[in-house]
N, C-alpha and C positions, 0 to 999 in steps of 0.2 A: 565304473561308478554305478552305484544303484539308483534306481528311480527316486527313492527318498532322498538320498544324498544330494542328487542332482536338483531336486526341487528345494532343498534347504539352501544349496549354494545360490539358486536363482533368487529365492526369497531374501536372502542376505544382500545380494547386489541391489534388489529392488528397493530394499529399505534405506540404503544409502542414497538413491536418488530422490530429488526433491522437486515437487511441482511448484511452480510460480504462476501467478495471474500477471500478464504482460499488460501494461498501459503506457499511454503516451502523456507527456508534459512538454509542450512545445515540440521541438524537434527530437528530443530524446526519448528513448524507451526505458522504462523503469519496470520493476517486477517485485512483488510482495509474495510472501508464503500463502499458497492457496488454502491452508489450513486456517488462516486468519480471516479468510473471506466468508461472509454470512450471505450476501447477495449483491446483485448489481442492479441499479435503478436509474431511471431517466432523472436528469436534474430537474428538481421543481423549486418554486420559490420558497424561501424559508422565513421564518419569523426571526427578524433582527433582534440583537440582544444590545442594549445600551452599554457602551463602555467596553465592549468585547475588543479584542485585538482584531486588526484587519483580516487576518487569515480564518478567523471563526466567522463563518457567513451568518450564522445563527442556528436555529433548532427547527426541527420538523418532528411531526407525530408519525411514528411508523407503528401502526398497529398497537396503538395505545402506549408506545414507549417513546419518550421524549429523547430525540437523538441529535447530539451536536453535529453540525456540519463544518468540516474543515477544508478549505480550499488548499490544496497542495501547491497549485501554481503561484498562489500570493505567498505561501510559506517558503517556497523556493525562490522567491524574488524574480519570477518569470515577467517579462514585459507582455503587453497585449493580451491580458486575460480577457477572453471573451467567451460567451455562453452560447452555444449553437446546438444544432441536433445531435452532434456526436458527444457533447458533454455529459458525463454519468457520474453517478455517486456509486463508489464501492462501499458497502456497508461491511465494517470489520468489526472483529470482537477483540479488544485490547484490554488486557488486564481485567476481565470480566465486566468490561463496559462496551456498549455498542456506540460506535463513531462512524459517521459517514465521511468519506473523503472524496472531494471533487477533483476530478482528472479530465483531461481532453478526450479520451476515449480508451476503450479496452480493445486489445487486439485478439489475444489468445492465452491459452494455458500451455506452458511450457515444461517439459521434464529436463532437469539438468542433472547430469552426474557430477561426483565430487570433482573430477579433473576438469570440468568446464566452469568451475567457480574459482575465481581468482580473489586474492585478499584486495581489499579497497585500498586505492591510492591515498596517501596523506596529503595531497595537494592538487589543485587544479579543477576542483569540483565546486559546483555552484552551492553546494550545501556541506555542512560540517561531515567529516567522514564518521562521526559517530554514528550517524543514521545509517550508514551503509554496513551491509553484511558482506559485501564483495562486488565482484563484476562477473557477470555471467556471459559466456561467449558460446555461440551456436552458429556454425558456418560463418556467415558474413555479419551477424547481428551481434552487437554489444548490448548488454542489459545492465543497468544499475540496480542492484539488488538492494533493495530498502528494508531495513529492520524496523517495522512499523511499531513495535513496542518502544523502541528507543526514540523514534521519531516523535512520537506523541508522549513527550516526557511526562513524569509524574507531576511536575510543577505545572505544565500546560494542562494536563488532564484536571488538575485541581482548580485551575482557571476555568476550564470548560464546565466543570461541575457548579462552580460558584455562579457563573453566568446562566446556566440553564435552570438553577434552583430558584432564581428570583421571581 
């Protein structure tokens, strides 16, 4: 095999691998596509918005941009939602909108090959499987892969827009 052919094969293999940002919510590990992540910030107090759903904590000013903050722990109906030193906001870009999502902590960035990603189950998960792009397994870890675009549905994003524009 020539050097160019070998490099092309390696490039094709790497193109299929996907990188995910791994974060925790309660006792579970979740992951989102790293390409959606703009930055990770410490949790700061936000400006509450009247009549917003519980999971929309409010808005914050991020370098002149008003960013809605969504608490995934509340959205996923987790008990004992506490804000501590590990609580962070993952700033994501979803459908050309900047949104902050509150999680318990971020652990690492993980590369998964296509054979490490399994289809999402249709039952037994705390959230609708519509939000899941699959389950990732690496050694003894199981990651719930969240499709952040589907999670923050257009209906909810419209709600976020209407609350942040008041």
